[in-house]
C-alpha positions in Angstrom: -22.9 -0.6 -2.3 -19.8 0.1 -4.3 -18.9 -1.6 -7.6 -17.1 -4.9 -7.1 -13.4 -5.0 -7.5 -10.3 -7.2 -7.1 -6.9 -6.2 -5.7 -3.4 -7.4 -6.3 -1.2 -6.6 -3.2 2.5 -6.7 -2.7 3.8 -6.4 0.9 0.6 -7.9 2.2 2.3 -10.1 4.8 3.9 -7.1 6.6 2.4 -5.2 9.5 0.6 -2.5 7.5 0.0 -4.8 4.6 -1.8 -7.3 6.8 -4.0 -4.6 8.1 -4.9 -3.6 4.5 -5.6 -7.1 3.5 -7.9 -7.7 6.5 -9.7 -4.4 5.8 -10.2 -5.5 2.2 -11.6 -8.9 3.2 -14.1 -7.1 5.5 -15.4 -5.0 2.6 -18.1 -6.8 0.6 -17.3 -5.0 -2.6 -13.9 -6.6 -2.7 -14.3 -9.9 -4.6 -10.7 -11.1 -4.2 -7.3 -10.2 -2.8 -4.3 -11.6 -4.5 -1.1 -11.4 -2.5 2.2 -11.5 -4.4 4.9 -12.8 -2.0 8.5 -14.1 -2.3 7.6 -17.4 -0.6 4.3 -19.3 -0.4 2.1 -18.4 2.6 -0.7 -20.5 4.2 -4.1 -19.1 3.3 -6.7 -20.0 5.9 -9.7 -19.1 3.8 -9.0 -19.3 0.0 -12.5 -18.2 -1.0 -11.5 -14.6 -1.4 -7.7 -14.5 -0.6 -5.1 -16.0 -2.9 -1.3 -16.2 -2.7 1.0 -16.2 -5.7 4.7 -16.7 -4.9 7.2 -15.0 -7.2 10.9 -14.3 -7.2 10.8 -10.5 -6.9 14.4 -10.2 -7.8 14.1 -12.1 -11.1 14.6 -10.4 -14.4 11.1 -11.4 -15.5 9.3 -10.3 -12.3 7.7 -7.3 -14.1 6.5 -9.5 -16.9 5.1 -12.1 -14.5 3.2 -9.4 -12.6 1.7 -8.2 -15.8 0.6 -11.7 -16.7 -1.0 -12.2 -13.3 -2.9 -8.9 -13.5 -4.3 -9.9 -16.9 -5.4 -13.3 -15.4 -7.1 -11.5 -12.5 -8.8 -9.1 -14.8 -10.3 -11.9 -16.8 -12.7 -12.4 -14.0 -14.5 -9.3 -15.3 -14.2 -7.1 -12.2 -12.2 -3.9 -12.0 -8.7 -4.6 -10.8 -6.6 -2.3 -8.7 -3.1 -2.7 -7.2 -1.5 -1.9 -3.8 2.0 -1.8 -2.5 2.5 -2.0 1.2 6.2 -2.8 1.0 8.1 -1.1 3.7 10.9 -1.7 6.1 10.0 0.9 8.7 12.3 1.1 11.8 14.3 -1.8 10.4 15.6 0.5 7.7 18.3 1.8 10.1 20.1 -1.6 9.7 19.8 -1.6 5.9 22.3 -0.1 3.5 20.9 2.5 1.1 21.5 0.3 -1.8 19.6 -2.6 -0.3 16.7 -0.3 0.6 16.6 1.0 -3.0 16.5 -2.5 -4.4 13.4 -3.2 -2.3 11.5 0.1 -2.1 12.3 1.3 -5.6 13.4 -1.7 -7.6 10.8 -4.3 -6.5 7.9 -1.8 -6.0 8.7 -0.1 -9.3 8.7 -3.4 -11.2 5.5 -4.4 -9.6 3.8 -1.0 -10.5 5.0 -1.2 -14.1 3.8 -4.8 -14.5 0.3 -4.1 -13.3 0.1 -0.9 -15.4 1.2 -2.8 -18.5 -1.8 -5.0 -17.9 -4.2 -2.0 -17.8 -4.6 -1.5 -14.1 -5.6 2.2 -13.6 -5.6 2.6 -9.8 -2.6 2.1 -7.6 -2.2 2.7 -3.9 1.3 3.2 -2.5 2.5 3.1 1.2 5.1 5.8 1.8 5.8 7.8 4.9 5.3 11.3 6.4 7.8 13.8 5.1 8.9 11.8 2.1 11.3 14.0 0.2 13.8 12.8 -2.5 16.1 15.7 -1.5 16.2 14.9 2.2 19.5 14.1 4.0 17.6 11.4 6.0 18.1 8.1 4.3 14.6 6.6 4.8 12.8 9.8 4.1 14.9 10.3 0.9 14.2 6.8 -0.4 10.5 7.2 0.3 10.6 10.4 -1.8 12.5 8.6 -4.6 10.0 5.7 -4.5 7.1 8.1 -4.9 8.8 9.7 -7.9 9.3 6.4 -9.6 5.7 5.3 -9.1 4.4 8.7 -10.3 6.4 8.2 -13.5 4.5 5.0 -14.2 1.5 7.3 -15.0 -1.4 5.6 -13.4 -4.7 7.4 -14.1 -5.3 7.3 -10.4 -2.5 7.1 -7.9 -3.0 7.4 -4.1 0.1 7.9 -1.9 -0.3 7.2 1.8 2.1 9.0 4.2 1.4 7.8 7.7 3.2 9.3 10.7 3.9 7.1 13.8 2.0 3.8 13.2 0.4 2.6 16.4 -0.4 -1.1 16.7 2.7 -1.9 14.6 5.1 -4.4 16.2 8.0 -2.3 15.0 6.8 0.8 16.8 8.0 0.9 20.5 5.5 1.9 23.1 7.5 4.9 24.1 7.4 6.1 20.5 3.6 5.8 20.4 3.4 7.8 23.7 5.6 10.5 22.2 3.5 10.5 19.1 0.6 11.8 21.1 2.5 15.0 21.6 3.6 15.3 18.0 1.2 17.2 15.6 -0.2 15.6 12.5 1.0 14.6 10.0 4.0 13.2 12.0 1.9 12.1 15.0 0.1 8.8 15.7 -2.3 6.9 13.5 -3.6 3.4 14.2 -2.4 0.7 11.8 -6.0 -0.6 11.4 -7.1 2.9 10.3 -4.4 2.9 7.6 -6.0 -0.3 6.3 -9.5 1.2 6.3 -8.2 4.3 4.5 -6.7 2.1 1.7 -10.1 0.4 1.3 -11.9 3.8 1.2 -9.7 4.9 -1.7 -10.0 1.6 -3.5 -13.8 1.3 -3.2 -14.8 5.0 -3.6 -12.1 6.8 -5.7 -11.4 4.4 -8.6 -13.2 6.6 -11.1 -11.2 9.7 -10.1 -8.0 10.8 -11.8 -4.8 12.4 -10.6 -2.4 11.9 -7.7 -3.9 12.0 -4.2 -1.8 12.3 -1.1 -3.1 11.1 2.3 -1.5 12.1 5.5 -2.9 11.1 8.9 -5.7 13.7 8.8 -6.5 12.8 5.2 -6.8 9.1 6.0 -9.1 9.8 8.9 -11.3 12.1 6.8 -11.4 9.4 4.0 -12.6 6.8 6.5 -15.3 9.2 7.8 -16.5 10.0 4.3 -16.5 6.3 3.3 -18.5 5.2 6.3 -20.7 8.3 6.4 -20.1 8.7 10.1 -17.7 10.9 12.2 -14.2 9.4 12.7 -13.6 8.1 16.2 -9.9 8.1 17.1 
């Protein structure tokens, strides 16, 4: 049994975010999941899952996130934060400026807000090959996002860099088939396994310090270590 904790999540209604939230709710050590969303969402079981709607583009968004984190921490459990914000394949239709507003502006404000409130552990969804110097727009923005979050100076920061996400509505079947032929870290990983890897980090690694990077292989190893049994693909 791991120490109990609570998690504040942004991007929890997306494809990967939903998998992370479901994996957290399946973990008994997780006392509560608080989802920050732009619009209210219906919560089927409010006993451990809560929704707080905020205007993510507002000037006081960072301050409101800090206030929320302080309120969640008042419950006495350790509080961690997660960003699963991501556009994925839809990024091709977004301008670079619009992507930066979401991936860097909103996620950065969220991270700074929870850090102001004393949150020490942060998990960030990025992508394989993230590189701020890349000529590829999406990869470049993922690299810039990583740099912004690292600058917030969380004692423990885990950056997840999945390859082709299988089970994601935005991943065409033919891409998943092709991913079987692509070596890790750019190959396939199941969406539900990304969720499990987030939980493994949140439950087991909170006391560790530094920046950890998880590619496909690293996520699978993390799951195996957490469950104490070999990973089954």
